[in-house]
C-alpha positions, 0 to 999 in steps of 0.5 A: 500500500502506497499513500500520498498525503498532501499538506499545507503550512498555515498560520497558527489559529491562535495568531492575531492576523493583520492585513498587510500594507498591500491590502491583499495578503496578511502581514507575516511579521511575527506569525507562527506557522503550523501544519494545517490542523485538518491535514493532521487528521489525514496524516494520522489516518495514513499512519494508522493504516500503516500500523495495520499493514507494515508494508505501507509507505507514506509520502507527504507532499507540501507546496509552499515556501522553503520554511515548509520543511518544518511542517513536513518534518512534523508529519515525518516525526508523526510516522510518515516515511518520505517528504516532498517539498514543491518549493515556491516562495509565492505559494500563499498567493496562489489560487486553489486551481493553480495549487491543484495543477501544481500538486497533480503534476508532482503526483503524476508518475508516482505509485499510490493507492490512496491520496489524502487531504485535509478537508480545507486549509484554515487560512483561506477555507477554500476546501477546493484543492482536494477535489480539484486535484483528484479530478485532474488525476481522474480519481474518485473523491469523497470530501469531509470523511470521518470514517475510512476502511480499506479491503480487497482493493476498495475503500469504504468511507463515511461522513456525517450529514444532517440527520444521518450518515452517508456511506461511499464505496470506491475502487482504489486508487481513490482520494479523500479529504479528512475532517475532525472525528476521523481520528485523534492526531498523535503528538510526535514522539522524541524518537520520531522527531530525532529521526525526522531531522535526519531525513532528506526531503525531496525538493521540486520546482512548482512549474507553470500554473495559471491563477484563475482567481485572485484576491482583490482586497482583504480587510478586517471585519468591523469592530462590534459596538458595545452592548446596551442594558435597557432595563430589567424584567417586563418593564424593559420589553417595551424599550427593547422593542423600540430600540430594535425598531428605531435604532437597530432597524431589525423589526 
């Protein structure tokens, strides 16, 4: 079994984001970057498959700047075997379509039975790269799974929907995107961290890809105004209704 997991370097969700001077990207000064949280579920699932079948080989592929080796080594420390960096210092500005084109070019020609993604990256929340890449590679694709079973050349995946669960079956090779609930990602052990430091990461160029979507403007949401206490008990209802009608204009 050969598994490829596509990962992304993203700002830590606890980082306070500021819009850059150009108005179309964030100010990266002091920003801490991490492995995309949804990608952690994809990495963990691949490792769990490997624990059941010791012959499994896991390759992580990341499209990003040179510093993305840190996130690749995080995945290697968790238990993945090989890392590939498609190096591009301008990767964060690329559209999902361009990213999927670059990833699919890097994946073509490699042996794999399973292609995994996180359901979305927490920086742009596009949730499109996995589906686009699978489409370019002509693979069956199921998004946002929270259960996966492999047997006899096929995969059975499940995902929650409102009021129930959907079950999908696909022949291998196939592609899936992972969401919270699929598993609980492990923390890298010291042995894994030391081993990952010594591993050589394959480096590729991004090639050519067209951006069909571009960010025109980025701005922070308006600050909410302070609340107002209009009174207590039943006596406050009349004043509250008046304010909602005359000031807030929501009635």
